C-alpha positions in Angstrom: 107.0 100.9 128.0 110.4 100.1 129.1 113.4 101.2 127.2 117.0 100.2 127.2 120.2 101.8 126.2 123.1 99.7 124.9 126.5 101.2 124.6 129.1 99.5 122.4 132.9 100.3 122.8 134.7 99.4 119.5 138.2 100.0 120.5 139.4 96.4 119.8 137.1 95.3 117.1 138.4 95.2 113.5 136.1 96.9 111.1 134.1 98.6 113.9 134.0 102.0 112.2 132.5 100.6 109.1 130.0 98.6 111.1 129.0 101.7 113.1 128.4 103.5 109.9 126.2 100.7 108.6 124.1 100.7 111.8 123.2 104.3 111.3 120.7 105.8 113.8 118.9 104.0 116.5 115.4 102.8 115.7 112.3 101.4 117.4 109.0 100.1 116.4 105.8 98.3 117.8 105.4 94.6 117.5 102.3 92.5 118.3 102.4 88.9 119.4 102.5 86.2 116.7 98.9 85.3 115.7 97.4 88.7 116.4 94.4 88.9 114.1 95.1 90.9 110.9 92.3 93.3 111.6 93.7 94.2 115.0 97.2 94.7 113.5 95.6 97.0 110.8 93.7 99.1 113.6 96.8 99.4 115.6 98.9 100.3 112.6 96.4 103.0 111.6 96.3 104.5 115.0 100.0 104.5 115.4 100.5 106.1 112.0 97.9 108.7 112.8 99.7 109.6 116.0 103.1 109.7 114.3 101.9 112.0 111.6 99.7 114.2 113.8 100.9 117.9 114.6 101.3 116.8 118.3 103.1 113.6 117.4 105.6 115.4 115.2 106.2 118.1 117.8 106.9 115.4 120.5 109.3 113.5 118.2 111.1 116.8 117.3 111.8 117.5 121.0 113.6 114.1 121.0 115.4 114.8 117.7 113.6 111.8 116.2 112.0 111.1 112.9 109.0 108.9 112.2 108.6 106.6 109.2 105.0 105.5 109.2 104.2 102.4 107.0 102.8 99.1 106.8 103.6 96.1 109.0 105.2 94.5 105.9 107.4 97.6 105.4 108.6 97.2 109.1 109.1 93.4 108.6 111.3 94.0 105.7 113.3 96.7 107.6 113.8 94.3 110.5 114.9 91.5 108.0 117.4 94.0 106.5 118.8 94.9 110.0 119.1 91.5 111.4 122.3 90.6 109.5 123.9 93.9 110.5 123.3 93.4 114.2 124.3 89.6 113.8 127.6 90.7 112.4 128.0 93.3 115.2 127.5 90.5 117.9 129.9 88.2 116.0 132.5 90.9 115.8 132.2 91.7 119.6 132.6 88.1 120.7 129.6 88.4 122.8 127.8 85.2 123.8 124.7 84.0 125.6 125.5 82.6 129.1 
């Protein structure tokens, strides 16, 4: 799985310190394509949660100073919905645009 790192420099953005505090730590998750059957999503979720909570999974995450938060697909959807306005505001404050 490819990963990307984004670095934001906030030297000229008003309110950047407050925005950075709201963003908190980096996070990641697993998404399936729209229309994936519910039983497939449930199986994937169970396997991922099992891996995240296993002794080996926890040890691997600890090496990265990472924490896991296993949960339901609905939990993650709610989390993404809560994060979206925060990131939208960051983009607005930065003046970034799609070319």
